[in-house]
PATORLUM-444443 format. One record per atom (N, C-alpha, C): x negated, y, z negated. Coordinates in pm, whole numbers, plus 32768, in hexadecimal, padded with zeros to 4 digits. Layout:
N
XYZ...
This chain:
507
6F797A3D8A296FCD7A9889DA6F787AE989776F127AA789456EB87AEA88E76E757B6389276E4B7B5389A86E097BC089EE6E6A7C348A086EE97C118A236F4D7C788A3B6F647CCA89BD6F697C8789496F7E7CCE88CA6F097D2B88AD6E8F7CFB88C56E197D5088B06E1C7DCA890A6E407DB289896E477E1F89E96EB77E8289C36F287E4E89926F987EA389696F6F7EFB88F36F287EC188926EF97F0E881E6E977F7C884A6E407F5988AA6DE07FBC88DB6E27802F89216E8D800C89716ED8807489B86F2380D089586F5D809688EC6FA380E888896F42814788446EC98115882E6E63816987EE6E3281D6884D6E2B81B588CB6DFC8215892F6E5D828B893E6EE0826D89346F4682D589456F8282F688BB6F30832F88656F57834687DA6FCF83A487CC6FCF840F881870398473880770C28439882770CD83F5889A714E83BB88BF717483498863711282FC883A712D828E87DC716482C587597127833187297153836C86AA71DF83A786B571FE83E8872572838425873972EF83B9873672D8834F8786733B82E3878C7348829D870472D4828786C372D5824386417323829385D87317831785DA735E8369857873F58364858F741E8365860E74AD8358862B74E382D385F6749A8269861074C681E485E274C481DD854A745B8212850D744D820E847B74C48250843574E282CB845D75508313841A75D882D7843E75E582A784BA7663826784DF767E81EA848D76178197847D7624811D842C7640813F839B75F981A38367760D81CB82DA769C81FA82C276D38249831F775D8279831177C08205831477AB81A9837078058136837C780180E182FE778980C482CC777A8071825477B880B481DB779D813581C977D3817B8155786C8189815E789F81A781D5792F81B581E57979813381CB794780C782057987804581F079768012816179068035812278F1800E809679528057803A796F80D5805C79D18120800C7A5C80E5801C7A8480C6809A7B06808A80B17B108001806F7AA27FB8806F7AA07F34802C7AB47F457F977A767FAC7F5D7A877FC67ECF7B187FE97EAE7B55803A7F047BE280607EEF7C3C7FE77EF57C287F927F5B7C7B7F1B7F6A7C667EB87EF87BEA7EA97ECD7BCE7E4F7E5C7C117E827DDE7C077F057DC87C437F3F7D507CDA7F2E7D507D197F4A7DC37DAA7F377DCD7DD17EA67DB87D897E4D7DFA7DAA7DBF7DF07D9E7D8E7D617D307DB07D207D1B7D857C957D867DBF7C3A7DA67E3F7C4D7E067E847BF87E927E497C087EC17E3E7C837F4A7E137C997F5C7D7D7C837EFC7D2E7CAB7F097C9E7C927F0C7C7F7BFD7EB97CC67BB17EAC7CA87B227F1D7CE27AD07F5F7D4D7B007FBB7D957AA880467DAE7ADE805D7D9C7B6080DF7DC27B96811D7D577BF080D77D2F7C5881137CDA7CBF80F47C457CAF80887C257C65805A7B9B7C65801C7B7B7CEC80067AFA7D067FCD7AD17D8780377AC77DF380B17AA37DCA81207A937E28819D7AD37DEB81E57B1D7E3B82657B597E1082D27B2C7E6E83487B117E3783BA7AE27E87842D7B437E7584657B727EE484D87BCD7EE285387BA27F4F85A77BEA7F5986027BD07FC985C17C01804985F17BD080BA85C07BFF813B85FA7C8B815585A77CEF816C85DB7D77817E86297D8681FE86867DE581FD86D17E04827586757E4682DC86A17E49835786527E8583C2863C7F1983A585C07F4583B385A07FD1839A857D7FEE830B85737F8782B785507F9B822A84DE7F3F820184967F68819C842B7F17815F84447F1480CA84417E9C809184567E8D800283D37E6B7FBE83AF7EB97F5883407E937F02836B7EAA7E7183137E907E11833B7E987D8583537F277D5783377F887DAD834B80157D8983C880517DC9841280027E15848E80347E4E84A0800A7EDE84FE804E7F1F851F80317FAA84EE80A5800084968089805D846980ED80BE84BF80DD813B850F81458159856E813A81C6855C81AA822B856C818882AB856B81EC831685F8821A8336865A81E082F286E6820583088708827F82B4871E82F082F6873D836C82AE87CE839582C28820833582EB88AD8354830488FF835A828588C5832E8216890E832F819888C1837D8130890C83C080D988CD840E806E88B583BA7FF288E6833E7FF288D882E87F7E884782B97F6F881D82AA7EF2879782777ED7879981E07EE8874B81A77F47874F81167F5B871780CC7EE2875B80627EBA873280127E4787007F8A7E7686A47F517E2B86727ECB7E4A86E17E677E2B870C7E1A7E8C87797DBA7E7287487D437E2087A37D027DD7877C7C8E7D8687677C127DDC87187BB67DA987067B367DEC87837AE37DDD87B07AAA7E4B881F7A4C7E4687E679BE7E488836795E7E1B880978D27E17878678C57DCA877E79087D57870479097D0786DE787D7CD88741782D7CB8872677A57C8A86E177527CF6870E77617D7286D177167DE1864177467DFA862C77C87DEB85A477FF7DFC854777C47D93857677BD7D17852377867CAB850C76F17CBD856D76AA7CF58559761C7D1284E976097D7984EA765D7DE0848176557E4783F976757E0A83F276D97DB3837476FD7D728342768B7D19839F76487CD5837975DB7C7B833B75667CC5836775517D40833274DF7D8D82BC75077DE6829475857DE1822375B47E3181A375B07DDE813F756C7E1080C075607DC8806D75E07DD6802075FD7D6F7FC576707D737FF376E77D23807076E47CEF80A377537C9F8082773B7C0C803A77997BD1800C778B7B47807277C07AE380A2783C7AF78104787B7A9F816578CC7AF481DD78E17ABE823D79347B06829A797B7AA382D679E87AD083357A327A7F83907A807ADE83EC7ACD7AA484497B1C7AF584387BAF7AD184667C067B2C844F7C967B1A84C67CE77B4C84E07D567B04853E7DBD7B3084F27E417B2C85047E947B9184C07F177B9285217F837BC0850A7FFB7B90855A806F7BB7850980EB7B96853D815F7BB784F781DD7B9B854E82357B428512826F7ADB855C82C37A7C8509833E7A59854D83A17A21850B841679E885358421795784D88447790184F1844C787184FE84DB7840855784EF77DD85698571779E85A3855E7713859285C276BC85D085BF763886508611763486668664769B86DA86BB769D8753867376D987C786AE76C38843867476F98848867F7790880286E277C787FB86F37857876986FF7882874E86D678FD86C786DE793286BC875A7989866987B57961865D883879A285E4883979FF860088377A82859388357AE5856388C27B08859989277AC5856D89B07AE084DC89C67AB684A5896B7A65841889787A3B83BA89747AB383E789367B218394892E7B99838289B87BD983DE8A147BBA83D68A9B7BF3839B8AFF7B9183738ACF7B1D833A8B277AB782A48B347ACF827A8BA87AFD81EC8BBD7B1E81948BB97AA281CA8BDC7A30817B8BDD79B481528B51798881A98AF079A3818E8A66797681338A1A79D681368A3F7A5680E589FB7ABB810189647ABB818189417AC081AA88B57AC281CD888C7B51818C88227B7F81A887EE7C04820087737BFC822D87457C71828586D17C75824486567C3881C186467C4E817A85D17C19816285DA7B83817A864F7B488169865F7AB781E686347A698259862D7AAD82D486077A6982C8857A7A308309856079C0830484D87986835E847679D1834F84767A56839584137AA9834383937AA6838383237A8C833882A87A75837B82327AB9832A81CE7AD78360814C7AFF838581017A8083FF80CD7A7B8429807F7A0884297FEC7A3183E27F9B79E583D57F0C7A0284107EBB798F844E7E4D79B2847F7DEF794D84687D62798184297D0F792E840B7C877956845A7C22790484547BA9793284997B3C78EE845B7B24786484AF7B1E77FF84807B08777684377A82776C83C17A86773183767A0B771A831179E7778583227A1D77FF82C479FA786A827C7A7378A582BC7AE8789E82837B5D78E181FE7B8678A481F77B8F781F817A7BBB77E0810F7B4F77E681377AD277FD80D57A68781580987A7878A080EA7AA778FC80B97ABD798580607B38798D80827BA0793F80367C1D793E80107C4178AE7FA57C0578797F837C1877EB7F247C8B77CD7EFD7CD878337E907D3778217EBA7DC477F87F3A7DD977DA7F677E5D77B07F247E85772D7EF47F0277257EAB7F3076AE7F077F8376557F497F4275F67FA17F8775987F4B7FD375347F5E8057752C7F0D80A774D07F5C80D374557FE280C7745D803480ED73EB80BC80AC73F880F4807A7388817B80437388817F7FB073AC81EF7F8473E482087EF7740282567EE97484826C7E6B74AC82BA7E50752583507E5A750783A47E74756C84357E7E755584727DFA752684D77E0574D185207D8F74A385817D60751085967CDE751D85F47CAB758286807CE4756F86BF7D0C75DE87477D3E75DC87567DCD75AD86E77E13759686ED7E9C756286D87F0175D186EC7F8175AE86CF7FF076098647802E75E885EE7FDF75AF856A800E7589850D800D760284AF806B760484518075767383C4808C763F83628067769082D7808E767782AA80E076EF825D814976D5823C81A9773E81A581B37753818181D477CC80F881EC77F680C5826F77B7804582757797800B82F17762801A836477C5802083467845803183AF78AA80BF83E978A481208395787C81A883C7786881AA842C77F58160840B778A815784647716811B84EA773F80B184E577918071856177C080D085B378178118856F7873817685B578CA81EA85F0787C821685A87814828285D777BF825A865A777A81E1865C774781B086D3770281A187487762816A873077D78152879C783681D587D3786F8236877A788682B387A478C5831487E47863832C879F77F2839487CB7795835F8816771A82DA881F7710829E8860769A82C6881A761882D68797762082FA874875AA82A486CB75A5828386A1752B82348628751C829085AE752282598540754F82A384C27555825A845E74FD829B84327492825C83DA743082AC835B741E826D82F973E182B2827D73BD8322829F735B8398826B7376840D82857323846A82ED735C843F833773C68493839E740185008360745A857583A0745685E2837D74B285D483D3752F85E7839675A285D983DE7620865183C476798665842076D786CB8411773E868583E577BE86B8837D77FC867F834B787A86E9835578E786C0838B7959871D839C79C886DD836C7A49872E83317AA086FD83027B22872D835F7B9086F383517C06871D83A27C7987AC83817CA287D983097C7E886182E17C9F88CA83177C4088A083607BD988FE839D7B7C8918834C7AFF88D282DD7AED88E4828C7A75889882CD7A0288D882DC798F889B831B791A88AA82BD78A2883D82A5785C883D825077E787E2828D777C87FD826976FF87A6829076918745821E767386CD8242764B866A81DE7626861A820C75AE85D781AE7571858581CD74FB84F681A17516849881FC7507840A81DE751E83D5818F74A683A6811574BF837180C2745282DD80A2746682A480D074D5821780B374ED81DC810C7559815A812475518110817075B58098811C75E0808281127662801680BD76947FC3810676FC7F4C80D077147EF780FE77817EFF809877F27EF480C778707EEF806778DF7E77800A78CE7E877F8E78FB7E187F3078F17D9D7F65793A7DB47FAC79A77D477FEC79F27D54808379E07CF680BF799A7CFF814F797E7CF781A479FC7CC3816B7A6A7CBB81B47AE87D2C818C7B477D9481507B127E00811B7B647E3F81877BBC7E5C81607C397EA281BA7C957F3881B17C827F65814B7C3B7FF381327C2B803781A27BDD80B381BC7C05810382237BC4811382017B30812482697ADC813582547A4C81AE81FB7A3181A681AD79C48206814179B0824B8145792882C2810A7926830E80F278AC833C806178B1832E801A7841835E7F90783A83D27F8877DA84357F3577FC84AA7F2677A784E07E9977B585537E81777885957E00778285EA7DFA780186047D817837864C7D7578B786D57DB978BA87207DB2784B87A67DED784B87A57E80786A87467EC9782F873B7F587847870D7F7578D686AD7F27790686797F3C798E86E47F2179F7873A7EBF79DD87A47E9F7A3F88037F157A5388197F6379EA88717FD879F78839803A7A5D87B680557A54877780B57AAF8766807B7B3B87567FF67B4387487FB57BC687D17F9B7C05883D7FBE7BBC88C57FAB7BEC88E07F1A7C1188B07EC17BBC88C57E317BD289477E087B8C89B67E2D7BC98A397E097B958A6C7D8D7BDF8ADA7D567BAE8B147CE37BF28B427D087C7E8B647D877C938B917DB37D178B237DAB7D808AA37DB47D548A347DB37DB48A247D2C7DF68A5B7CC47DBB8A507C3F7DF88AD97C017E0C8B427C567E128BCB7C247E1D8C027C437EA78C4C7BE77EDD8C927BFE7F5B8D197BBA7F558D7E7BFA7F8B8E047BC27F888E4E7BED80058E907B8F80478ED87BAE80C18F5C7BF2809E8F8D7C4280FD900E7C8280EA907C7C1980EE90EA7C3080A991587BD080AD91917BC6813A91CF7B51815392067B3981D992767B9A81FB92C97BBC819693397C1781AF931E7C9E817093247D0881BE930E7D908190938B7DE281AA93B47E328148942C7E83815794117EF381BD94527EE7822E943E7F47829A94B47FA882A594FD7FB982369575800D823C9553809C826294E080CF823594BB815882579488815F82E6943580F9830C93FD80FC8393946780E783FE94DB80B083D79546809D8439958C8120845B957B8187840695BC8206841F957D824C849795CF828D84E5959C82DC8555956583608521951983A4857694E18426854D95508489852E95BE8483857B962D84DF8565967184C384E09681844084C096C1841B8441966A844383CA95E6843083DA958B84478369958684DB83429588853583A6957C85C4838A9604860E838C966F85C6838A96F28608838A9713863F83019770869E82FE979B86DA827F97DE86748225982386168262986985B282129809855C81C39796853D8202973584E581BF96FD8528814296D085A78150969785ED80DC970386158079977E862B80AC97EA864D8052980985DB7FF598028560802A981A84EC7FD697B384E17F68973585037F8996CB84FA7F2596DF85617EB8970485DC7EE1971586487E809788862A7E2097F085E37E53986485C57E009850854A7DAB97E384FF7DC697CE84817D7F9789849B7CFB97D684B27C93979D84CC7C0E9770844E7BCA978683DA7C0C9756835D7BCF96BE83567BD3968583A47C3295F283A47C3A95BC842A7C0B95E484967C4C95B3851A7C27960685527BB595C485877B53960985C67AE5963185677A77961884E47A88963884857A1F95BC846A79CB95D0842F795A955F840F7901953383807912955C83437981953482B8799B949D82B079A894638242797993D2822E798193A6822F7A13935282907A369329829C7AC292CE822A7AF0929281E07A8F9241816E7AB7929481047AFD931881047AE2936E80A17B21937780B57BB7935C81327BE2935E814F7C7292F081017CB8927E80F17C72920B80AB7CAD921980147CA392797FE67C5892887F577C45922D7F237BD892127EA27BDB91BE7E637B76912B7E857B8F90E97EC97B30905D7EF27B408FFD7E967AF5902B7E237ACA8FD77DC87A7E8F5D7D9C7ACE8F737D787B4D8F057D4D7BA28E9F7DBC7BB58ED17E367BCB8E767EA87BDD8E1F7EBB7B628E5B7EB57AED8E107EC87A708DA77E5C7A5E8DCB7DE07A838D6C7D717A758CF67D827AD68D157DAF7B4F8CAB7DBF7BB48C4A7E2E7B908C787E8F7B448C217EFE7B1C8BCB7EDE7AA38BDF7E697A688B8D7E4079F78B057E0F7A278AA07E1D79D28A197DF079F58A147D5879FD89D87D297A6889C97C987A7C89507C677A2C896C7C1F79BF89007BF6796488A17B9079A288C87B517A0F88727AEB7A4A882A7B187AC788347B967AEB87FA7BC57B6987697BEF7B5887197BD27BBE868C7BF87BC3866A7C227C51860E7C7F7C5C85E67CB07CE185707C627D1A85177C357CC4849D7BF37CF1847D7B787C9C843B7B197CDB83F77AAE7C9483627ABF7CB283117AC87C4A82817ADA7C5982387A5C7C2F81C87A407C70817C79C77C5080E679E07C5A809C799D7C05800B79987C107FE3790A7C367F7D79007C8A7F5778807CC47EDC78467C807ECE77C57C8C7E5577837C597DDC77B07CA97DEF77C67D2B7D8677FB7D827DBC78777DC77D9F78EE7D917DD7796A7DCA7DB7797E7E5E7D4779467E8D7D2079597F187D6F79007F787DC278A97F407E1578537F957EA1788F7FA77EAD79117F8C7F32794F7F8D7F72794E80177F26796580817F60796B81077F9D78E581307F55787B81137F8677F58135800577D580E6800577F58065807777D5801180F0782D803580D878AA8059814479048082818778CF8101813678A38160816E786B81DC81C177EE81BD8191779C816081D977238139825F774680F8825E77A7809E82D977CE8059833F780A80BA831078608113836D789F817283AD783881CF836277CF81F1839B776382438408771981F583EC76FF8176844F76B9812284CC770E810E84B9779180F8852D77E980E7858277EC8166853F77F281D9858777F6825885D37775827185917704825685D17682826B864A7671820F864276AB819786B176A18137871D770A814F8705776481AE876777CB81CD87747835816187067850811A870A78B080AB86E3793C80D98722799E809F86FE7A2980BA868C7A50805C86157A20807C85A07A38802685227A38807C84C27A89805284417A8E809583D27A92802E83677A4C804A82EF7A507FF5828C7AAF803882467AFD7FE681E77B5E801D816D7B677FC380FD7B947FFC80837BA37FAD80867C287F63801C7C447F1780187CBC7EC2801E7D3B7F167FE37D387F8F7FE27DB17FE3806F7DD7800D80BC7D74803681457D908061819D7DB27FEA81817D727F7781D07D8C7EFE81B17E157EC381407E4F7EE9811A7ED67EBB81037F307F32815A7F237F9781487F6B8016814380028004818A80377FA1818C80C77F8980FF80FD7F7480A580A97F42801B80D27F297FBC809A7F927FC580197FAE7F697FDB800E7F7C801380997FF8803A80BC8011807381407FC880F781537FC1814780E87F7981C780EF7EE581B081057EAD815180BB7E1E813280C97E0080FB81537E5680A581877E438070820E7E4880DF82767E9E8141825F7EA681B382BB7E24820282BE7DEA821682477D6A825D823E7CFD820B82817D018188826D7C9F813082AE7CA8813683457D22813E83797D358147840A7CF981C984407D14823883F97CDE82BA84237C4582B784207C0C827D83B57B7A827583A97B3F8224841B7B7A81B084387B45815B84A37B5281A0852B7BBC81EF853C7BCA823B85B97B5B82A185C77B3982E585597ACB8346855B7A45830185767A358289853D79BA823C855479AC821885E77A1B81F186267A1781CE86B479F0824787087A2A82BA86E77A068335872F79728355871C79428348869F78B483608682785C830086D07884828186D47834821C871A782C823B87AF789B826487EB789B8286887A783C82F988967840835F884077E683D38850775483A888457738835687DE76AE832687CA767F82D4884176D4827C887576AE822788E67693827B896276E382E3897776CD833A89EB7647838289DF762983B1896575A883F5894F7534839589657540831C893074D682B8894174C5829789D6753582868A1B752F82638AA974EB82D38AF97510834E8ADE74D183BE8B25743C83C68B07741983AF8A88738B83B28A63733F83438AAB737B82CE8AB57339825E8AF8732C82788B8E739082B98BC9738982D98C58731383358C727304839B8C1E729283F68C2A720F83A98C1A720E834C8BBB719582FD8BA2717182A98C1D71D882708C5E71C0821E8CD4718582738D4571BC82EB8D56718A83448DC070F783668DA770D683818D29704C83A38D086FEE832B8D15702582B58D0E6FD1823C8D146FD681FA8D9E6FFA82478E03700682108E8A6F8281D38EBA6F16821D8EA76E9281EA8ED46E6D816B8E8A6E8981678E096E6980F08DB86EB580778DEB6F36808C8E096F89801D8E396F587FEF8EC36F3480518F196F02802D8F9E6E817FE08F986E2A80088F3D6DAB7FC08F2D6DC37F308F046E1D7F1D8EA26E3B7E958E756E757E428EE76ECD7E808F386F087E378FA86E9F7E1890116E3F7E7790246DD87E65908B6D797DF4906A6D5F7DDE8FEB6D027D738FC36D4A7CEE8FAC6DCB7CE98FD36E107C688FD16E7E7C588F6B6E9C7CBE8F1F6F067CB28EBA6F8E7CAB8EFF6FDD7C468EDD70617C388F1870C77C918ED171397CA18F1471A57CF08ED571CD7CB68E4E71CB7C328E4371F07BEF8DC671947C1A8D5571127C2A8D7670B07C538D1170CC7CE38CE270E67D3C8D4271037DC88D2171817DD18CCB71E77D838CF072647D838CA3724B7D568C1372017CE98C0171E37CB88B7A71967D208B28713B7D668B6E70E97DCA8B2871407E3A8AF271987E708B4671ED7EDE8B19724E7EB38AAA72897E3E8ABB72E67E0E8A54729D7DEE89D272227DBE89DD71D37DA1896471B77E23891971957E8B8964717E7F0D892571FC7F3D88DC726E7F2D891D72ED7F5A88E2730D7F0A886372FC7E868868731C7E3187F572BE7E4E8780723D7E5B879D71DB7E76873271F87EFD86F1720C7F62874572267FE8871072A77FEB86BE73117FAC86F073927FAA86AA73897F5E862673427EEE862873367E9D85AD72EB7EEA854272797F258566722A7F6F850372757FE984D072B68032852D730180AA8505737A808484AE73BC801484CF742E7FE7848174057FC083F473957F7883E873637F53836373417FD0831173038030835572E480AE8310736480F682E673CA80F4833E744A8132831D748F80ED82A87485806782A074C0801D8231747A803E81AE73F5804481B373A88068813A73CD80F5810B73D68150816C73FC81DA814C748881DF810E74E6819281477570818E8114757381558087752580EC806C752280AF7FE674EB81117F7F7486815B7FA5744D81BD7F4774B682277F2574FA825A7F8D756282BF7F7775D482897F2175FE820C7F3D766D81D07EF2764881B67E6175CE81897E4A75A281707DC0759F81F17D6F756D825B7DAE756982DD7D6875F5830D7D4A764F83037DAC76D983327D99772182DF7D2F7711825A7D34775582037CD37727821B7C4576A882457C357673825B7BAE76B782CF7B6676F783297BB2773B839B7B7477C783787B4177FE83057B6D788582DA7B4478EB834B7B5278F283857BC7794D83F57BE079DD83C27BE77A3584017B9A7AC283DB7B987B1984567BB17B8B84417BF17BE984AD7C0A7C6784957BB67CAA84FF7B927D2184F47B3E7DA0851E7B857D9485607BF77E0A858B7C407E5B85127C717EDB85107C517F2F849C7C6D7F3C84807D037F4C84EB7D517F5B84D97DE27EDA84A37E1E7E6784DB7DF47DE684AC7E277DCE841B7E007DF483F77D867DE4836D7D597E38830E7DAD7EB0833A7DD07F0882E67E217ECF82D57EAD7E9A83427EE67E63833D7F6E7DE582E87F737D9082F77F0D7D0F82B27F0C7D15822B7EC67D8B82057E967D9981807E5A7D6081747DD07D4581E27D8B7D1081DC7D037CC082597CE27CA482697C617C6082E27C357BCA82DC7C3C7B9082627C3D7AFF82537C3E7ACB824F7CCD7A7382AF7CED7A3682B27D7279BA825C7D6F79BA81F37DC0794F818F7DB6793781517E3F78BE811C7E53789C80D47ECD788380417EAB78B97FE77EFA78A67F577EE2787C7F137F6477FB7F1A7F8777CD7ED9800277D27E417FF477EB7DFE806277EF7D6C806477977D3980D6776A7CBC80CD771C7C83813B77677C8881C077EB7C7781BB783B7C7B8236782F7D03827978347D6E822A782A7DF6826177A07E0982A177377DDD825C76AE7DEF828E769A7DA4831176BF7D24831276AB7CD1838976FC7D0683FE777B7D2983E477D17D5A844F779E7DDD8489776A7E33843477357EB4846376BC7EA084BD76627E46849575EA7E2A84E776117DEF856D766F7D91856C769B7D5085E876DA7DB8864677307E0D861077707E75866277087ED6869A76A57EFA8646763C7F55867375EB7F1886E575CA7E9786D8757D7E52874175CE7E4A87C2764D7E2587B776A07E1D882F76AE7EA6887176C17F0C881E76CC7F938854764D7FBF889875DC7F9B885E755B7FC2889A75467F7E8921756B7EFF8926755C7EB489A475B77EEE8A0F76337F0D89E876927F458A4876627FCE8A7B762F80208A20760180A58A47758480A08A9D753E802D8A9D74C480208AED74DD7FDF8B7575587FB48B8D75757F6F8C0B755B7FCA8C84758C80468C7C757A80A18CEE74E780C58D03749C80EC8C9A740E810A8CAE73C080938CE673DD801A8CB673967FA48CE873B97F8B8D7A74387F9E8D9974637F8D8E24741B7FF18E7F740C806B8E4E73C480D18E9A733180AC8EAC72F580738E447267804D8E4A72507FDF8EB172AE7F828EBB729E7F128F1872AE7F3D8FAA72E87FB18FC272F87FE2904B727980209082721A803C9028719E807D9054714380169098711C8030911570C37FD7915E70337FFC91406FD67F9E914C6F497FBC91316F14802F91886F39802F92096F05809892646F388121923A6FBB812692176FF681A691EE6FBA81D6916C6FA0817991126F6A819F90906EDA81D1909C6E89818990EB6DFC81AE90F66DE8822C914A6E4B8250919C6E3F82C791EF6E508347919D6E89833891206E9D83AA90C76E2383BE90706E0C843B90506D9A84598FF76DB8842A8F6B
């Protein structure tokens, strides 16, 4: 084997031009793959750190979504467009049983509950969206002070997420309509409404579902991660958040129709219903029309309706938890989901990616597109390498024939060609990795950050950074070696078909 390696090195040196061409293709291909995957790794790490530490925890529990919908802490993603209603995150049912299961499950360090909804803030009595059409203001949809409103369980939520950076004011008082707002909300408020938003100001908050409430700003904070991709946020007390999340008693109420229903109208025939006598009786009935009788009596007792429209003080959309070992989340999630299923509960446990699908799904989509481009690039590179090797084999016909004539077996020729491919690929890959590291170090030193909200959402954060890992390096080298071997199969096969007589007969 030692002699084969020496001979392979000599052959690579002898054919410098072709060696250099193939090496450059491998070098740049490896560098692109390493840098691309390192960037995606940085995005995923940033998202994971941000959402686990500040929004989703390690494990989030919600109801099982209906078919065609996905539930995360930012809302309901639905493919059902048959309704104009804004889908709301339903409350957890059997919350006590869920908490009992969590209490008996080992590995959970802390837990809390969460309510989330989306609101827009204004100081005026009405919210004027005509600013979006004002060319002088240059206000886009992402500039509006539309925010995610979060409310956690008193006493446990801030213990679960302690990293909020309060820069002015205080936290909301329990049971109040007080709110604390993100600095980005303050900036959007100023740009959209031409008004400042300060601690002590009263604001109007409205949801897409038409719910309107007044609130008082008592604090301004910065996101724990200044490069966060997460939408701007407002924190408040659970009672206020439940109004916007439409967590009323009706959302978890069901009642069967009574056994006996008055069918006196349905018993009428079409002729009876539309006859002159029928409407004449109504027109003459002054007991209903034209009287001052309370019209609510027509609807009957509305006590139940009024109660169902009240906010359910015990409802929650999510239970969040942090684990003693965050890397054991998959095992614990599988365990919890089995327990929920066995208990017949409408609940699912999910990891941070699923709990923040609105963001992680976008990043995964970009990763899929990138990997698809890499595959296309790899196929092109392999074809070029294969063609170059075929030309090399043709030019080395006499050399191969000479080796065969002096006793070299096909096995020896095969080892020689594959050794050349492995040596060339390994050296070129190492050079490509070094080149990629130099480029990444230079780029990272500039600490380039983006501020555009849409770009931050797509890229998973504002800081553009590369985070190479040993896994990326090793996997890239292995893939490059396999690709090189595969691309050399045809040239080697062609070389083995050359007979000594045929080879030596050529000049």
